[in-house]
All heavy atoms as TSV, in Angstrom:
chain	resi	resn	atom	element	x	y	z
A	1	MET	N	N	-11.830	13.561	8.559
A	1	MET	CA	C	-11.704	13.593	7.099
A	1	MET	C	C	-10.363	13.042	6.643
A	1	MET	O	O	-10.313	12.323	5.653
A	1	MET	CB	C	-11.896	15.049	6.654
A	1	MET	CG	C	-11.827	15.216	5.178
A	1	MET	SD	S	-13.257	14.451	4.410
A	1	MET	CE	C	-12.950	14.785	2.741
A	2	ALA	N	N	-9.298	13.383	7.368
A	2	ALA	CA	C	-8.006	12.879	6.990
A	2	ALA	C	C	-7.927	11.349	7.133
A	2	ALA	O	O	-7.287	10.686	6.310
A	2	ALA	CB	C	-6.915	13.537	7.849
A	3	GLY	N	N	-8.561	10.820	8.142
A	3	GLY	CA	C	-8.570	9.382	8.340
A	3	GLY	C	C	-9.259	8.657	7.190
A	3	GLY	O	O	-8.801	7.575	6.764
A	4	VAL	N	N	-10.316	9.249	6.674
A	4	VAL	CA	C	-11.015	8.643	5.540
A	4	VAL	C	C	-10.114	8.627	4.305
A	4	VAL	O	O	-10.022	7.625	3.599
A	4	VAL	CB	C	-12.333	9.404	5.247
A	4	VAL	CG1	C	-12.977	8.896	3.972
A	4	VAL	CG2	C	-13.279	9.263	6.431
A	5	LEU	N	N	-9.437	9.734	4.046
A	5	LEU	CA	C	-8.543	9.815	2.877
A	5	LEU	C	C	-7.382	8.842	3.017
A	5	LEU	O	O	-6.989	8.187	2.032
A	5	LEU	CB	C	-8.027	11.243	2.708
A	5	LEU	CG	C	-9.067	12.253	2.293
A	5	LEU	CD1	C	-8.458	13.640	2.237
A	5	LEU	CD2	C	-9.672	11.900	0.962
A	6	VAL	N	N	-6.844	8.734	4.210
A	6	VAL	CA	C	-5.731	7.792	4.426
A	6	VAL	C	C	-6.201	6.363	4.261
A	6	VAL	O	O	-5.492	5.530	3.666
A	6	VAL	CB	C	-5.099	8.027	5.821
A	6	VAL	CG1	C	-4.129	6.921	6.156
A	6	VAL	CG2	C	-4.429	9.370	5.851
A	7	THR	N	N	-7.398	6.049	4.750
A	7	THR	CA	C	-7.932	4.691	4.563
A	7	THR	C	C	-8.153	4.378	3.102
A	7	THR	O	O	-7.820	3.273	2.646
A	7	THR	CB	C	-9.243	4.569	5.355
A	7	THR	OG1	O	-9.001	4.898	6.728
A	7	THR	CG2	C	-9.790	3.174	5.275
A	8	LEU	N	N	-8.681	5.304	2.366
A	8	LEU	CA	C	-8.874	5.100	0.909
A	8	LEU	C	C	-7.529	4.916	0.210
A	8	LEU	O	O	-7.402	4.077	-0.678
A	8	LEU	CB	C	-9.635	6.267	0.308
A	8	LEU	CG	C	-11.116	6.355	0.705
A	8	LEU	CD1	C	-11.739	7.638	0.132
A	8	LEU	CD2	C	-11.873	5.141	0.220
A	9	ALA	N	N	-6.538	5.693	0.614
A	9	ALA	CA	C	-5.205	5.543	0.007
A	9	ALA	C	C	-4.634	4.182	0.322
A	9	ALA	O	O	-3.959	3.571	-0.516
A	9	ALA	CB	C	-4.290	6.648	0.514
A	10	LEU	N	N	-4.870	3.673	1.511
A	10	LEU	CA	C	-4.398	2.344	1.871
A	10	LEU	C	C	-5.050	1.284	1.023
A	10	LEU	O	O	-4.384	0.362	0.553
A	10	LEU	CB	C	-4.639	2.069	3.344
A	10	LEU	CG	C	-4.196	0.674	3.859
A	10	LEU	CD1	C	-2.668	0.549	3.700
A	10	LEU	CD2	C	-4.629	0.462	5.285
A	11	PHE	N	N	-6.358	1.406	0.783
A	11	PHE	CA	C	-7.038	0.447	-0.086
A	11	PHE	C	C	-6.484	0.487	-1.494
A	11	PHE	O	O	-6.330	-0.555	-2.140
A	11	PHE	CB	C	-8.556	0.694	-0.093
A	11	PHE	CG	C	-9.230	0.203	1.132
A	11	PHE	CD1	C	-10.097	1.017	1.849
A	11	PHE	CD2	C	-9.029	-1.093	1.610
A	11	PHE	CE1	C	-10.745	0.560	2.982
A	11	PHE	CE2	C	-9.645	-1.557	2.746
A	11	PHE	CZ	C	-10.504	-0.710	3.426
A	12	VAL	N	N	-6.200	1.665	-1.998
A	12	VAL	CA	C	-5.606	1.787	-3.340
A	12	VAL	C	C	-4.241	1.133	-3.359
A	12	VAL	O	O	-3.885	0.417	-4.299
A	12	VAL	CB	C	-5.536	3.263	-3.769
A	12	VAL	CG1	C	-4.708	3.449	-5.022
A	12	VAL	CG2	C	-6.938	3.811	-3.959
A	13	LEU	N	N	-3.460	1.352	-2.326
A	13	LEU	CA	C	-2.127	0.763	-2.251
A	13	LEU	C	C	-2.197	-0.756	-2.182
A	13	LEU	O	O	-1.438	-1.450	-2.871
A	13	LEU	CB	C	-1.384	1.312	-1.045
A	13	LEU	CG	C	0.079	0.899	-0.881
A	13	LEU	CD1	C	0.892	1.333	-2.086
A	13	LEU	CD2	C	0.636	1.513	0.375
A	14	VAL	N	N	-3.100	-1.296	-1.397
A	14	VAL	CA	C	-3.270	-2.738	-1.315
A	14	VAL	C	C	-3.737	-3.297	-2.658
A	14	VAL	O	O	-3.270	-4.342	-3.100
A	14	VAL	CB	C	-4.252	-3.118	-0.172
A	14	VAL	CG1	C	-4.646	-4.579	-0.235
A	14	VAL	CG2	C	-3.607	-2.805	1.173
A	15	GLY	N	N	-4.629	-2.581	-3.314
A	15	GLY	CA	C	-5.064	-3.019	-4.639
A	15	GLY	C	C	-3.918	-3.036	-5.648
A	15	GLY	O	O	-3.820	-3.937	-6.462
A	16	TYR	N	N	-3.040	-2.043	-5.554
A	16	TYR	CA	C	-1.875	-2.011	-6.425
A	16	TYR	C	C	-0.970	-3.215	-6.170
A	16	TYR	O	O	-0.465	-3.858	-7.094
A	16	TYR	CB	C	-1.113	-0.714	-6.229
A	16	TYR	CG	C	0.212	-0.703	-6.904
A	16	TYR	CD1	C	0.337	-0.618	-8.270
A	16	TYR	CD2	C	1.392	-0.783	-6.150
A	16	TYR	CE1	C	1.568	-0.620	-8.896
A	16	TYR	CE2	C	2.624	-0.789	-6.750
A	16	TYR	CZ	C	2.711	-0.698	-8.138
A	16	TYR	OH	O	3.935	-0.697	-8.734
A	17	VAL	N	N	-0.743	-3.528	-4.889
A	17	VAL	CA	C	0.104	-4.662	-4.539
A	17	VAL	C	C	-0.522	-5.959	-5.066
A	17	VAL	O	O	0.179	-6.789	-5.663
A	17	VAL	CB	C	0.315	-4.729	-3.021
A	17	VAL	CG1	C	0.995	-6.022	-2.618
A	17	VAL	CG2	C	1.166	-3.555	-2.564
A	18	VAL	N	N	-1.803	-6.130	-4.874
A	18	VAL	CA	C	-2.492	-7.346	-5.360
A	18	VAL	C	C	-2.398	-7.425	-6.874
A	18	VAL	O	O	-2.122	-8.492	-7.447
A	18	VAL	CB	C	-3.949	-7.375	-4.882
A	18	VAL	CG1	C	-4.738	-8.459	-5.583
A	18	VAL	CG2	C	-3.990	-7.582	-3.377
A	19	HIS	N	N	-2.620	-6.315	-7.540
A	19	HIS	CA	C	-2.533	-6.293	-9.000
A	19	HIS	C	C	-1.121	-6.644	-9.486
A	19	HIS	O	O	-0.942	-7.414	-10.426
A	19	HIS	CB	C	-2.949	-4.916	-9.526
A	19	HIS	CG	C	-2.752	-4.740	-10.974
A	19	HIS	ND1	N	-3.501	-5.430	-11.921
A	19	HIS	CD2	C	-1.912	-3.966	-11.689
A	19	HIS	CE1	C	-3.111	-5.077	-13.120
A	19	HIS	NE2	N	-2.135	-4.198	-13.014
A	20	THR	N	N	-0.122	-6.102	-8.819
A	20	THR	CA	C	1.260	-6.382	-9.194
A	20	THR	C	C	1.602	-7.849	-8.951
A	20	THR	O	O	2.255	-8.484	-9.777
A	20	THR	CB	C	2.234	-5.497	-8.409
A	20	THR	OG1	O	1.897	-4.141	-8.640
A	20	THR	CG2	C	3.657	-5.733	-8.819
A	21	LEU	N	N	1.144	-8.384	-7.842
A	21	LEU	CA	C	1.422	-9.793	-7.548
A	21	LEU	C	C	0.705	-10.713	-8.545
A	21	LEU	O	O	1.237	-11.789	-8.883
A	21	LEU	CB	C	0.979	-10.124	-6.127
A	21	LEU	CG	C	1.847	-9.520	-5.021
A	21	LEU	CD1	C	1.227	-9.817	-3.659
A	21	LEU	CD2	C	3.257	-10.053	-5.090
A	22	ARG	N	N	-0.471	-10.344	-9.005
A	22	ARG	CA	C	-1.220	-11.189	-9.938
A	22	ARG	C	C	-0.658	-11.156	-11.334
A	22	ARG	O	O	-0.636	-12.158	-12.025
A	22	ARG	CB	C	-2.651	-10.690	-10.012
A	22	ARG	CG	C	-3.598	-11.568	-9.308
A	22	ARG	CD	C	-4.997	-11.192	-9.606
A	22	ARG	NE	N	-5.745	-11.445	-8.404
A	22	ARG	CZ	C	-7.001	-11.137	-8.224
A	22	ARG	NH1	N	-7.638	-10.524	-9.168
A	22	ARG	NH2	N	-7.595	-11.443	-7.117
A	23	THR	N	N	-0.215	-9.984	-11.774
A	23	THR	CA	C	0.147	-9.841	-13.196
A	23	THR	C	C	1.629	-10.081	-13.464
A	23	THR	O	O	2.002	-10.283	-14.611
A	23	THR	CB	C	-0.204	-8.431	-13.709
A	23	THR	OG1	O	0.458	-7.461	-12.913
A	23	THR	CG2	C	-1.712	-8.228	-13.665
A	24	SER	N	N	2.459	-10.071	-12.460
A	24	SER	CA	C	3.889	-10.167	-12.728
A	24	SER	C	C	4.506	-11.337	-11.956
A	24	SER	O	O	5.192	-11.140	-10.981
A	24	SER	CB	C	4.584	-8.855	-12.377
A	24	SER	OG	O	4.445	-8.600	-11.013
A	25	HIS	N	N	4.238	-12.528	-12.430
A	25	HIS	CA	C	4.791	-13.691	-11.753
A	25	HIS	C	C	6.313	-13.787	-11.962
A	25	HIS	O	O	7.016	-14.294	-11.114
A	25	HIS	CB	C	4.133	-14.967	-12.278
A	25	HIS	CG	C	2.692	-15.025	-11.943
A	25	HIS	ND1	N	2.256	-15.222	-10.666
A	25	HIS	CD2	C	1.584	-14.894	-12.697
A	25	HIS	CE1	C	0.929	-15.212	-10.650
A	25	HIS	NE2	N	0.494	-15.023	-11.875
A	26	ARG	N	N	6.786	-13.305	-13.078
A	26	ARG	CA	C	8.225	-13.399	-13.352
A	26	ARG	C	C	8.994	-12.132	-12.962
A	26	ARG	O	O	10.211	-12.159	-12.891
A	26	ARG	CB	C	8.453	-13.644	-14.827
A	26	ARG	CG	C	7.903	-14.962	-15.291
A	26	ARG	CD	C	8.264	-15.198	-16.713
A	26	ARG	NE	N	7.475	-16.302	-17.229
A	26	ARG	CZ	C	7.447	-16.629	-18.483
A	26	ARG	NH1	N	8.161	-15.945	-19.356
A	26	ARG	NH2	N	6.729	-17.630	-18.897
A	27	TRP	N	N	8.316	-11.065	-12.738
A	27	TRP	CA	C	8.979	-9.786	-12.459
A	27	TRP	C	C	9.142	-9.612	-10.948
A	27	TRP	O	O	8.360	-8.962	-10.295
A	27	TRP	CB	C	8.205	-8.635	-13.080
A	27	TRP	CG	C	8.060	-8.772	-14.536
A	27	TRP	CD1	C	6.969	-9.182	-15.215
A	27	TRP	CD2	C	9.055	-8.498	-15.518
A	27	TRP	NE1	N	7.227	-9.199	-16.553
A	27	TRP	CE2	C	8.506	-8.779	-16.760
A	27	TRP	CE3	C	10.376	-8.059	-15.433
A	27	TRP	CZ2	C	9.209	-8.630	-17.932
A	27	TRP	CZ3	C	11.101	-7.910	-16.607
A	27	TRP	CH2	C	10.509	-8.168	-17.834
A	28	ILE	N	N	10.186	-10.178	-10.426
A	28	ILE	CA	C	10.414	-10.128	-8.980
A	28	ILE	C	C	10.681	-8.702	-8.518
A	28	ILE	O	O	10.330	-8.342	-7.379
A	28	ILE	CB	C	11.562	-11.089	-8.574
A	28	ILE	CG1	C	11.622	-11.250	-7.048
A	28	ILE	CG2	C	12.887	-10.622	-9.101
A	28	ILE	CD1	C	10.498	-12.046	-6.497
A	29	ALA	N	N	11.254	-7.878	-9.363
A	29	ALA	CA	C	11.514	-6.485	-8.980
A	29	ALA	C	C	10.216	-5.726	-8.733
A	29	ALA	O	O	10.121	-4.959	-7.775
A	29	ALA	CB	C	12.336	-5.788	-10.056
A	30	GLY	N	N	9.204	-5.948	-9.563
A	30	GLY	CA	C	7.910	-5.295	-9.365
A	30	GLY	C	C	7.234	-5.768	-8.098
A	30	GLY	O	O	6.623	-4.975	-7.367
A	31	VAL	N	N	7.338	-7.053	-7.817
A	31	VAL	CA	C	6.753	-7.607	-6.602
A	31	VAL	C	C	7.447	-7.051	-5.374
A	31	VAL	O	O	6.798	-6.621	-4.412
A	31	VAL	CB	C	6.825	-9.145	-6.624
A	31	VAL	CG1	C	6.389	-9.715	-5.304
A	31	VAL	CG2	C	5.971	-9.699	-7.763
A	32	LEU	N	N	8.765	-6.998	-5.406
A	32	LEU	CA	C	9.504	-6.457	-4.283
A	32	LEU	C	C	9.216	-4.960	-4.069
A	32	LEU	O	O	9.094	-4.507	-2.936
A	32	LEU	CB	C	11.005	-6.676	-4.464
A	32	LEU	CG	C	11.465	-8.113	-4.303
A	32	LEU	CD1	C	12.968	-8.217	-4.599
A	32	LEU	CD2	C	11.185	-8.629	-2.901
A	33	ALA	N	N	9.103	-4.228	-5.145
A	33	ALA	CA	C	8.774	-2.805	-5.040
A	33	ALA	C	C	7.376	-2.595	-4.442
A	33	ALA	O	O	7.196	-1.712	-3.611
A	33	ALA	CB	C	8.881	-2.147	-6.409
A	34	ALA	N	N	6.419	-3.424	-4.861
A	34	ALA	CA	C	5.061	-3.293	-4.336
A	34	ALA	C	C	5.032	-3.621	-2.851
A	34	ALA	O	O	4.413	-2.897	-2.061
A	34	ALA	CB	C	4.133	-4.203	-5.116
A	35	ILE	N	N	5.669	-4.676	-2.446
A	35	ILE	CA	C	5.680	-5.057	-1.038
A	35	ILE	C	C	6.437	-4.046	-0.197
A	35	ILE	O	O	6.021	-3.680	0.913
A	35	ILE	CB	C	6.243	-6.475	-0.856
A	35	ILE	CG1	C	5.293	-7.488	-1.507
A	35	ILE	CG2	C	6.494	-6.800	0.600
A	35	ILE	CD1	C	5.820	-8.882	-1.556
A	36	THR	N	N	7.566	-3.553	-0.715
A	36	THR	CA	C	8.335	-2.541	-0.007
A	36	THR	C	C	7.525	-1.271	0.183
A	36	THR	O	O	7.543	-0.663	1.258
A	36	THR	CB	C	9.640	-2.240	-0.743
A	36	THR	OG1	O	10.370	-3.446	-0.893
A	36	THR	CG2	C	10.471	-1.222	-0.027
A	37	THR	N	N	6.795	-0.863	-0.839
A	37	THR	CA	C	5.966	0.331	-0.748
A	37	THR	C	C	4.910	0.151	0.315
A	37	THR	O	O	4.639	1.059	1.100
A	37	THR	CB	C	5.304	0.616	-2.101
A	37	THR	OG1	O	6.331	0.751	-3.100
A	37	THR	CG2	C	4.489	1.900	-2.053
A	38	LEU	N	N	4.298	-1.004	0.357
A	38	LEU	CA	C	3.283	-1.261	1.378
A	38	LEU	C	C	3.873	-1.224	2.769
A	38	LEU	O	O	3.283	-0.622	3.678
A	38	LEU	CB	C	2.631	-2.615	1.101
A	38	LEU	CG	C	1.500	-3.030	2.033
A	38	LEU	CD1	C	0.368	-2.024	1.942
A	38	LEU	CD2	C	1.012	-4.405	1.718
A	39	ILE	N	N	5.039	-1.832	2.962
A	39	ILE	CA	C	5.663	-1.859	4.272
A	39	ILE	C	C	6.094	-0.466	4.712
A	39	ILE	O	O	5.924	-0.093	5.880
A	39	ILE	CB	C	6.855	-2.849	4.274
A	39	ILE	CG1	C	6.343	-4.276	4.148
A	39	ILE	CG2	C	7.707	-2.689	5.529
A	39	ILE	CD1	C	7.418	-5.303	3.912
A	40	VAL	N	N	6.620	0.307	3.768
A	40	VAL	CA	C	7.091	1.653	4.126
A	40	VAL	C	C	5.913	2.590	4.403
A	40	VAL	O	O	5.997	3.422	5.309
A	40	VAL	CB	C	7.981	2.213	2.973
A	40	VAL	CG1	C	8.247	3.680	3.162
A	40	VAL	CG2	C	9.281	1.439	2.922
A	41	ALA	N	N	4.842	2.475	3.680
A	41	ALA	CA	C	3.711	3.381	3.832
A	41	ALA	C	C	2.830	3.016	5.010
A	41	ALA	O	O	2.133	3.877	5.545
A	41	ALA	CB	C	2.878	3.383	2.575
A	42	PHE	N	N	2.866	1.785	5.470
A	42	PHE	CA	C	1.956	1.356	6.534
A	42	PHE	C	C	2.109	2.120	7.851
A	42	PHE	O	O	1.099	2.531	8.436
A	42	PHE	CB	C	2.109	-0.151	6.740
A	42	PHE	CG	C	0.986	-0.751	7.540
A	42	PHE	CD1	C	-0.296	-0.778	7.019
A	42	PHE	CD2	C	1.207	-1.258	8.806
A	42	PHE	CE1	C	-1.343	-1.321	7.749
A	42	PHE	CE2	C	0.175	-1.817	9.516
A	42	PHE	CZ	C	-1.089	-1.838	9.011
A	43	PRO	N	N	3.317	2.384	8.347
A	43	PRO	CA	C	3.417	3.165	9.586
A	43	PRO	C	C	2.855	4.574	9.432
A	43	PRO	O	O	2.206	5.083	10.376
A	43	PRO	CB	C	4.923	3.207	9.868
A	43	PRO	CG	C	5.478	2.048	9.162
A	43	PRO	CD	C	4.607	1.855	7.955
A	44	ALA	N	N	3.025	5.218	8.297
A	44	ALA	CA	C	2.467	6.522	8.078
A	44	ALA	C	C	0.956	6.504	8.058
A	44	ALA	O	O	0.288	7.397	8.585
A	44	ALA	CB	C	2.985	7.124	6.775
A	45	VAL	N	N	0.400	5.447	7.507
A	45	VAL	CA	C	-1.072	5.281	7.472
A	45	VAL	C	C	-1.586	5.107	8.892
A	45	VAL	O	O	-2.564	5.723	9.292
A	45	VAL	CB	C	-1.456	4.096	6.556
A	45	VAL	CG1	C	-2.907	3.721	6.757
A	45	VAL	CG2	C	-1.144	4.421	5.128
A	46	LEU	N	N	-0.942	4.248	9.666
A	46	LEU	CA	C	-1.382	4.045	11.056
A	46	LEU	C	C	-1.274	5.319	11.862
A	46	LEU	O	O	-2.159	5.652	12.653
A	46	LEU	CB	C	-0.568	2.936	11.702
A	46	LEU	CG	C	-0.842	1.518	11.229
A	46	LEU	CD1	C	0.080	0.521	11.920
A	46	LEU	CD2	C	-2.293	1.155	11.450
A	47	TYR	N	N	-0.186	6.058	11.679
A	47	TYR	CA	C	-0.005	7.314	12.398
A	47	TYR	C	C	-1.132	8.310	12.067
A	47	TYR	O	O	-1.681	8.949	12.954
A	47	TYR	CB	C	1.368	7.911	12.051
A	47	TYR	CG	C	1.608	9.245	12.707
A	47	TYR	CD1	C	1.918	9.349	14.052
A	47	TYR	CD2	C	1.519	10.426	11.969
A	47	TYR	CE1	C	2.129	10.568	14.633
A	47	TYR	CE2	C	1.730	11.646	12.548
A	47	TYR	CZ	C	2.045	11.715	13.869
A	47	TYR	OH	O	2.245	12.938	14.477
A	48	ALA	N	N	-1.438	8.424	10.787
A	48	ALA	CA	C	-2.477	9.359	10.364
A	48	ALA	C	C	-3.842	8.936	10.890
A	48	ALA	O	O	-4.660	9.790	11.245
A	48	ALA	CB	C	-2.501	9.472	8.857
A	49	LEU	N	N	-4.110	7.628	10.908
A	49	LEU	CA	C	-5.402	7.168	11.415
A	49	LEU	C	C	-5.558	7.427	12.896
A	49	LEU	O	O	-6.614	7.857	13.352
A	49	LEU	CB	C	-5.550	5.683	11.122
A	49	LEU	CG	C	-5.888	5.317	9.688
A	49	LEU	CD1	C	-5.882	3.808	9.537
A	49	LEU	CD2	C	-7.226	5.882	9.287
A	50	PHE	N	N	-4.527	7.178	13.674
A	50	PHE	CA	C	-4.657	7.331	15.112
A	50	PHE	C	C	-4.485	8.774	15.560
A	50	PHE	O	O	-4.964	9.171	16.619
A	50	PHE	CB	C	-3.654	6.427	15.834
A	50	PHE	CG	C	-4.016	4.983	15.766
A	50	PHE	CD1	C	-3.186	4.079	15.147
A	50	PHE	CD2	C	-5.223	4.537	16.292
A	50	PHE	CE1	C	-3.530	2.741	15.066
A	50	PHE	CE2	C	-5.574	3.198	16.217
A	50	PHE	CZ	C	-4.724	2.302	15.606
A	51	ARG	N	N	-3.812	9.591	14.770
A	51	ARG	CA	C	-3.633	10.997	15.126
A	51	ARG	C	C	-4.862	11.817	14.762
A	51	ARG	O	O	-5.228	12.714	15.506
A	51	ARG	CB	C	-2.419	11.546	14.424
A	51	ARG	CG	C	-2.225	13.032	14.672
A	51	ARG	CD	C	-0.811	13.398	14.659
A	51	ARG	NE	N	-0.672	14.832	14.719
A	51	ARG	CZ	C	-0.299	15.484	15.799
A	51	ARG	NH1	N	0.011	14.802	16.877
A	51	ARG	NH2	N	-0.185	16.787	15.808
A	52	GLY	N	N	-5.427	11.540	13.609
A	52	GLY	CA	C	-6.483	12.421	13.128
A	52	GLY	C	C	-7.830	11.895	13.303
A	52	GLY	O	O	-8.837	12.432	13.244
């Protein structure tokens, strides 16, 4: 069950990154924040998937 929730959260996070990249061509801070969030959250997502 935890793996399913983590996978759904990852999809939401990727969707947020794609949305930020599409809508904010001039806002480099938003793009950097979205990419940084994805990079920081990815190890936790992998850990949760392989542990649970």
